[in-house]
C-alpha positions in Angstrom: 135.4 119.7 55.9 131.0 120.6 55.6 130.1 118.7 53.0 127.4 121.3 52.3 129.7 123.7 51.4 132.2 121.5 49.1 131.8 121.4 44.7 131.2 117.5 43.7 134.7 118.0 42.5 136.8 119.0 45.9 134.7 116.5 47.8 136.0 113.8 45.7 139.4 114.8 46.1 138.3 114.6 50.0 139.7 112.0 50.8 138.0 108.0 51.9 140.5 105.8 54.2 141.7 109.0 56.3 138.5 111.6 56.2 135.7 110.2 58.8 131.9 111.9 57.7 130.0 113.5 60.6 126.6 112.9 60.2 124.8 115.2 63.2 121.1 113.7 64.0 118.2 114.6 66.1 114.4 116.4 66.6 112.0 118.7 66.4 109.7 118.2 68.6 108.1 119.6 72.0 110.1 120.6 74.8 107.6 121.5 78.0 106.1 124.7 78.4 109.7 126.9 78.4 112.1 125.4 75.5 112.4 125.3 71.9 110.6 122.2 69.6 114.1 123.1 68.0 116.0 122.3 71.2 117.9 119.1 69.8 118.4 120.4 65.8 120.8 122.9 67.3 122.5 122.1 70.1 123.3 118.9 68.8 124.6 121.5 65.5 126.2 123.7 67.6 129.1 120.7 69.4 129.4 119.0 65.4 130.2 123.0 64.2 132.7 122.8 67.2 134.3 119.9 67.0 134.4 120.2 62.8 136.1 123.6 63.5 139.2 122.1 65.3 139.4 119.0 63.0 138.7 120.5 59.5 141.5 118.7 58.5 140.6 115.3 59.5 136.5 115.2 59.2 133.3 115.7 56.9 130.3 117.7 58.2 127.2 116.7 57.3 123.8 119.0 57.3 121.8 118.1 60.6 119.5 116.3 60.0 116.8 117.5 62.0 113.5 115.2 61.6 113.9 112.9 64.1 111.9 109.1 66.0 109.6 111.6 69.1 105.8 109.5 68.4 106.5 109.3 71.6 106.3 113.0 71.7 103.3 113.7 69.5 100.3 112.9 71.6 101.4 116.9 73.2 101.8 118.7 70.1 103.6 120.3 68.2 106.3 117.2 67.3 107.0 116.6 63.7 108.8 112.8 63.4 108.9 109.7 60.8 107.9 106.6 62.1 111.0 104.3 63.7 110.9 102.0 61.1 111.3 105.1 58.6 114.2 106.7 60.9 115.9 103.2 60.8 115.3 103.4 56.4 116.5 107.0 55.6 119.8 107.1 57.7 120.6 103.8 55.8 120.1 105.8 52.6 122.6 108.4 54.0 124.8 106.2 55.0 124.9 103.8 51.8 125.4 107.1 50.1 128.4 108.2 52.0 129.6 103.9 51.5 129.1 103.8 47.7 131.3 107.1 47.1 133.8 105.4 48.6 133.5 106.5 51.9 134.7 103.7 54.8 134.7 105.8 58.2 130.8 107.1 59.8 129.7 108.4 63.0 126.2 109.2 63.4 126.1 112.4 66.2 123.2 111.9 68.2 121.4 115.0 70.0 117.9 113.1 70.6 117.5 110.4 72.9 114.8 109.0 71.0 117.0 107.9 68.0 119.5 105.6 70.6 117.7 102.6 68.7 117.4 103.4 65.0 120.1 104.4 64.6 121.7 101.7 66.3 119.9 99.3 64.3 120.5 101.6 61.0 124.3 100.3 62.0 123.8 96.9 62.1 121.8 96.3 59.1 124.6 98.6 57.2 127.5 96.8 58.3 126.0 93.1 56.5 127.1 94.5 53.6 130.5 97.5 54.4 131.9 94.8 57.1 135.6 96.5 55.9 134.0 100.2 56.7 134.1 101.5 60.3 130.8 102.5 61.2 129.9 103.9 64.3 127.0 105.4 66.5 127.2 107.8 69.7 125.4 110.8 71.8 127.0 113.7 72.6 126.0 113.1 76.5 127.2 109.6 76.2 130.4 110.9 75.0 130.4 113.9 77.4 128.9 111.4 80.0 131.5 112.4 82.5 131.9 116.3 81.7 128.3 116.7 81.6 127.5 114.8 85.0 130.1 117.2 87.1 127.7 120.1 86.4 124.6 118.7 87.1 123.2 120.3 90.6 119.6 117.8 90.4 119.6 114.8 90.5 119.5 113.9 86.8 123.0 113.7 86.1 122.4 113.6 82.5 120.8 115.2 79.9 117.0 114.0 80.1 113.7 116.3 78.5 114.2 119.8 78.6 116.0 119.8 81.6 118.7 121.1 83.5 120.7 120.4 80.6 119.3 120.9 77.7 118.0 124.3 79.3 121.8 126.0 79.5 123.0 124.5 76.8 119.9 126.6 75.4 120.3 129.6 77.4 123.7 129.9 76.3 123.3 128.9 72.6 120.4 130.6 72.0 119.2 132.4 75.4 116.2 134.6 73.2 114.6 131.2 73.0 113.9 130.5 76.1 110.7 131.4 78.1 111.8 131.5 81.4 109.1 132.5 83.3 107.4 128.8 82.5 110.6 128.0 83.8 109.9 125.4 86.8 111.5 122.4 89.0 109.6 119.1 86.6 111.0 116.5 88.3 108.5 114.4 88.9 108.1 112.2 85.5 108.3 108.4 85.8 111.8 107.1 84.1 111.8 104.8 81.6 114.3 102.3 83.1 113.1 100.5 86.9 116.0 97.8 88.5 117.4 97.4 84.9 114.2 96.5 82.6 112.6 99.5 80.4 109.5 100.5 80.1 107.9 101.9 77.0 105.6 104.4 78.4 105.5 107.4 75.7 106.5 111.1 77.1 102.9 111.5 77.8 102.2 109.1 79.7 105.6 110.1 81.5 105.3 113.7 82.0 102.8 116.4 83.3 104.4 119.5 81.5 106.2 117.8 78.3 109.1 118.2 80.5 111.9 116.2 83.1 114.8 117.2 85.5 115.6 120.6 87.3 115.3 123.2 84.6 114.6 126.0 87.1 118.4 125.5 88.2 119.7 126.1 84.3 120.9 128.9 83.9 123.5 130.0 81.0 127.1 130.3 82.6 126.4 126.4 83.0 125.5 126.3 79.6 128.8 127.2 78.5 130.9 125.3 80.8 128.9 122.4 79.4 129.6 123.3 76.3 133.2 123.9 76.2 133.3 120.5 78.2 131.4 118.4 75.5 132.8 120.1 72.4 136.1 119.2 73.7 135.3 116.4 75.1 134.7 115.4 71.3 136.2 116.4 69.6 138.9 114.6 71.8 137.2 110.8 70.7 136.8 111.9 67.2 140.3 112.3 67.1 140.5 108.2 69.1 139.0 107.1 66.3 140.7 107.9 63.7 144.1 106.0 64.7 141.6 103.2 64.5 142.7 100.5 61.6 140.1 99.9 58.7 138.2 96.5 59.8 138.6 93.7 56.9 135.7 91.3 55.8 137.3 88.7 57.9 138.4 90.4 60.9 136.1 93.9 62.4 138.8 94.1 65.4 140.0 97.5 64.9 141.0 99.3 67.6 144.2 100.6 66.4 
């Protein structure tokens, strides 16, 4: 079910108890010299739509929120962003619209690293007033961590930024948007975690070209395999989440 394609009457008849509402969130920001600014939005939307197609009787898919928390990319330009504190509030307000309409299961499906902190804080803010609702958030790469790692040839085994994984996925989904002549080895980026310590630097400080990892190892074939594995794993996890019992005011332990 797609929220934006349904009428008010049709939405009124959707089960509030059983339906899992999925809110995809992403970003429009610089992605190095070879990738489109809509990279995160394209990938996250495609994954969410395929999951909805598999589970259309039990999943209600919202339109992708393309705006993200991307202030750490601003010095590269070509970036649209919301302030972190405003983004947290925006996520809260979108979810409140659903929760106040009676929906009790909400999953934020994320496609941009800068959104991780804000989406988690937004759910903490919401949970105070919606203790009997199932409030969840995850990045697609955290759900499909093993599946992605199994296909990566570079030393980075997860999704970075305009990296081997993202470049492969866009080569699969929108190959005409990849500037292949601009692809290089961007493995000279500075990490943001050292010995378990988070280093708060922006992407201008961390990268020479606004990209990370080994997009030179990317391919459409790899992207096709990766996309299929991600969709399969996310759909599997969504089905498992729907088996969880809804929490109560007294107890938040609701694992089925």
